[in-house]
C-alpha positions in Angstrom: 198.0 76.5 32.8 196.1 73.3 33.0 192.9 75.9 31.6 195.6 77.3 29.2 196.2 74.1 27.1 192.3 73.5 26.9 191.6 71.2 29.6 187.9 71.6 31.1 187.0 72.0 34.0 185.2 68.5 36.0 181.6 68.3 34.3 180.7 67.6 38.3 182.3 71.1 38.7 180.8 72.8 36.3 177.2 71.6 36.7 177.6 71.9 40.5 178.8 76.0 39.7 176.4 76.1 37.5 172.8 75.5 39.9 173.7 77.2 43.1 172.1 80.4 42.2 169.1 78.7 41.1 169.0 76.8 43.8 168.9 79.5 46.3 165.8 81.5 44.9 164.3 78.6 45.4 164.9 78.1 49.0 163.8 81.8 49.5 160.8 81.2 47.8 160.2 77.8 50.0 160.6 80.6 53.0 157.8 82.8 52.2 156.1 80.5 51.8 156.0 78.5 55.0 156.2 82.3 56.6 153.0 83.4 54.9 150.7 79.8 55.7 151.9 80.3 59.1 150.9 83.3 59.0 147.6 82.8 57.3 147.2 79.8 60.0 147.9 82.2 63.7 145.1 84.2 61.8 142.9 80.9 61.6 143.5 79.7 65.2 142.8 83.4 65.9 139.5 83.8 64.6 138.6 79.8 65.8 139.4 81.2 69.5 138.3 84.6 69.0 134.6 84.0 67.3 132.9 81.8 69.8 134.6 84.0 73.1 133.3 87.5 71.5 129.3 84.6 71.3 129.9 84.2 74.3 130.4 87.8 75.7 127.4 89.0 74.1 125.2 86.5 75.3 126.6 87.0 78.9 125.3 91.0 78.0 122.3 90.2 76.9 121.5 88.3 79.3 122.7 90.5 82.0 120.5 92.7 80.6 117.5 90.8 80.5 117.6 89.7 83.5 118.1 94.0 84.5 114.8 94.5 82.7 113.3 91.0 84.7 114.5 93.4 87.4 112.8 96.5 86.9 109.8 94.8 85.4 108.9 93.4 89.2 110.1 96.3 91.3 107.7 97.9 88.8 104.7 95.3 90.0 105.5 94.9 93.1 104.9 99.0 93.1 101.9 98.9 91.8 101.1 96.0 94.1 102.2 98.2 97.3 100.2 101.2 95.5 96.8 98.8 94.9 97.3 97.2 98.7 97.5 100.5 100.1 94.5 102.5 99.5 92.6 102.8 101.4 88.4 101.3 101.1 86.8 103.9 101.2 89.1 104.7 98.0 87.8 102.0 96.8 84.2 101.9 98.0 84.3 106.1 96.2 85.3 104.1 93.0 82.4 102.6 92.6 80.2 105.2 92.9 78.6 103.9 89.3 77.1 100.7 91.1 75.8 102.6 93.9 78.9 103.3 97.0 78.0 106.3 99.1 81.0 108.5 100.4 80.1 108.2 104.3 79.2 111.6 106.0 82.4 112.5 108.8 79.4 113.3 111.3 78.1 110.0 111.5 81.5 108.1 112.6 81.0 111.5 115.5 83.3 114.1 113.4 81.8 117.4 112.3 79.7 117.2 109.3 80.5 117.7 105.7 77.1 118.3 104.7 74.7 120.4 106.7 77.6 123.1 108.0 76.6 122.4 112.1 80.5 122.4 112.4 84.2 123.8 110.7 86.5 121.6 113.1 88.4 119.3 111.2 91.1 116.3 112.1 94.2 116.3 113.1 97.0 114.3 111.9 96.4 111.7 113.9 92.7 111.1 113.6 90.9 113.1 116.6 88.8 115.4 115.8 89.3 120.0 117.5 87.7 122.7 116.8 84.2 124.4 118.3 81.8 121.3 116.1 83.8 118.2 118.3 80.7 116.0 119.0 80.1 114.1 121.5 81.9 110.6 121.4 79.1 107.8 120.1 78.4 104.4 121.7 79.4 101.8 118.8 77.0 100.7 118.0 75.8 104.2 117.3 79.2 103.7 114.8 77.8 100.7 113.4 75.1 101.6 112.6 75.3 104.8 111.0 78.7 102.9 108.8 75.7 100.8 107.2 73.3 103.4 106.2 76.2 105.8 104.9 78.6 104.8 103.2 82.2 103.1 104.7 85.2 104.5 107.2 88.0 106.1 105.8 91.2 106.7 106.5 90.4 109.8 109.0 87.5 107.2 110.7 89.4 104.6 111.1 91.7 106.1 113.1 88.9 107.6 115.4 87.2 103.7 116.4 91.3 103.8 116.8 90.7 107.4 119.7 87.3 105.6 121.1 90.1 102.8 122.3 88.9 99.9 119.6 92.0 97.9 120.0 92.9 96.6 115.6 91.5 93.5 116.0 88.2 94.4 117.4 85.8 93.5 114.6 83.8 96.4 114.4 87.7 97.7 112.7 87.9 94.2 110.3 87.8 95.8 106.6 85.3 92.8 105.6 82.9 93.9 108.3 83.1 97.4 107.1 82.4 96.2 103.7 79.5 94.7 104.2 77.8 97.0 106.4 78.6 100.2 103.7 77.6 97.4 101.2 74.0 95.5 103.0 72.5 94.4 99.4 75.9 93.1 97.7 76.8 91.6 101.3 75.3 88.0 100.8 78.6 85.8 103.5 80.2 87.0 105.9 83.7 85.0 106.9 86.1 85.9 109.5 86.2 82.8 111.4 89.4 82.1 113.0 91.0 85.8 112.7 91.0 86.3 117.1 88.5 88.8 116.5 87.2 90.7 119.6 84.9 93.1 121.4 80.8 91.9 121.4 79.0 91.4 118.1 77.6 94.1 117.6 73.7 94.7 116.1 74.8 96.3 113.6 74.6 93.0 112.2 70.6 93.6 111.7 70.4 95.6 109.2 73.0 92.7 106.7 69.7 90.8 105.7 71.0 89.6 102.9 73.6 87.7 104.4 72.7 83.1 103.8 75.7 82.8 106.0 77.6 84.4 109.0 81.3 83.1 110.1 82.5 84.2 112.9 83.9 81.1 115.1 87.5 80.3 116.1 87.7 84.1 117.3 87.4 85.7 120.5 84.5 87.2 120.6 82.7 88.3 123.9 79.6 89.5 125.5 75.9 88.5 124.3 73.8 86.4 121.1 72.5 90.3 119.9 68.8 89.9 119.0 69.7 91.5 115.9 70.5 88.5 114.4 66.5 87.4 114.2 66.0 90.2 111.3 68.2 88.2 108.9 65.6 85.6 107.7 67.7 84.4 104.1 70.1 82.7 106.7 71.0 79.6 106.3 74.0 79.2 108.5 74.9 80.5 112.2 78.7 79.5 112.7 79.5 81.1 116.7 81.2 77.8 117.8 84.3 78.5 119.7 84.3 82.1 121.6 83.4 83.6 124.5 79.6 84.0 124.4 77.8 85.0 127.6 74.2 85.2 128.8 71.2 83.2 127.0 70.3 82.2 123.8 67.9 85.3 122.1 64.1 83.6 121.6 64.6 85.8 118.3 67.1 83.1 117.2 63.5 81.2 116.3 62.9 83.3 113.2 65.1 82.6 111.0 62.9 79.9 109.3 65.5 79.2 106.5 68.3 78.2 109.4 69.9 74.5 108.8 73.0 74.3 110.4 73.5 76.1 113.8 76.9 75.6 115.5 77.0 77.3 118.9 79.3 74.4 120.9 82.1 75.6 123.1 80.9 79.3 124.3 80.5 80.1 127.6 76.3 81.2 127.2 74.3 80.1 129.9 70.1 80.0 130.8 67.3 77.9 129.0 66.9 76.7 124.9 64.5 78.8 124.2 61.3 76.4 122.6 61.0 79.3 119.5 63.9 76.3 118.1 61.4 74.4 117.5 60.3 76.9 114.5 63.8 76.1 112.4 61.5 74.1 110.5 64.2 73.1 108.0 67.7 72.5 110.6 69.9 69.8 110.2 73.2 70.0 112.6 72.3 71.9 115.8 75.4 72.3 118.2 75.5 73.9 121.8 77.4 71.5 123.3 79.9 72.9 125.7 78.2 75.3 127.3 76.2 76.5 130.7 73.3 75.9 129.3 70.7 74.1 131.9 66.6 73.6 132.6 65.1 71.0 130.3 65.3 70.3 127.1 61.9 71.8 125.1 59.4 69.4 123.3 59.2 71.8 120.3 62.7 69.9 119.3 60.9 67.3 118.8 59.3 69.0 115.7 63.1 69.4 114.3 62.4 66.3 111.5 65.4 67.1 109.2 67.5 67.1 112.1 70.3 65.3 111.4 72.8 65.5 114.2 72.0 67.6 117.8 74.8 68.1 119.9 74.4 68.9 124.1 76.8 67.4 126.0 78.8 68.8 128.4 75.6 70.9 129.9 73.6 71.2 133.7 70.3 69.4 132.0 
């Protein structure tokens, strides 16, 4: 009835009812914007976390691959080194054939000849020789002399030397000794000190005429000093101290005219000091202490004008 009478609604009500649709639409838009912003923020957060994690995993994978390659490289290098170390001494010398290396004839070591056709024997797995051509066992000294003139020992011949009863520490089985015997002209120094080597000094040492230094000190060598050592006229140092050497001093030591250092102390050498030592005019050091020498000191020692030191204590003078 009031509306029919022309009364109008209060301005506040009319305005409120007229603005409500726009406010509802604005609220919907605000919610959508907030959702979109939340989604974008989530993606940004995921990206911030995922990128460093991905880089870290990639770095670890690369490091793992690199480590694997290094391990493979190290293994390959170890295999090469083992192959090189396992190469027989004969093969090494044969590889230098262009430099004058010579292949050894098996007959030089008591095995069947591969050149003169003297027999058809072969070496079995343990290195012993069988067949109709198996020769008699030669003396060890003969083995060394023939080794020097023929070449090097191969594996079969090394086993053959072992079958002769030579221990692994025997000087004749030493690689450096065999190398010098194989190439006397290229061997100027023989240093086998402190290796606990056993056996006697082979007489074939006289074949190594290019030697300027022989150091066999600090071993367990026995027997006498071979007279053939007097053939080493280029020798400057002879060190045989701290062994178990016996017998007398060979007069042939006087032929070592270039010798300036002679050490024979701490052995079991007996007898008299040979007067031929007076020929060693270049001698500076003479050590003969702690042996079993006896008799008078030769007057010829007084001719050694260059002598700097002489040790003769604990003798039977």
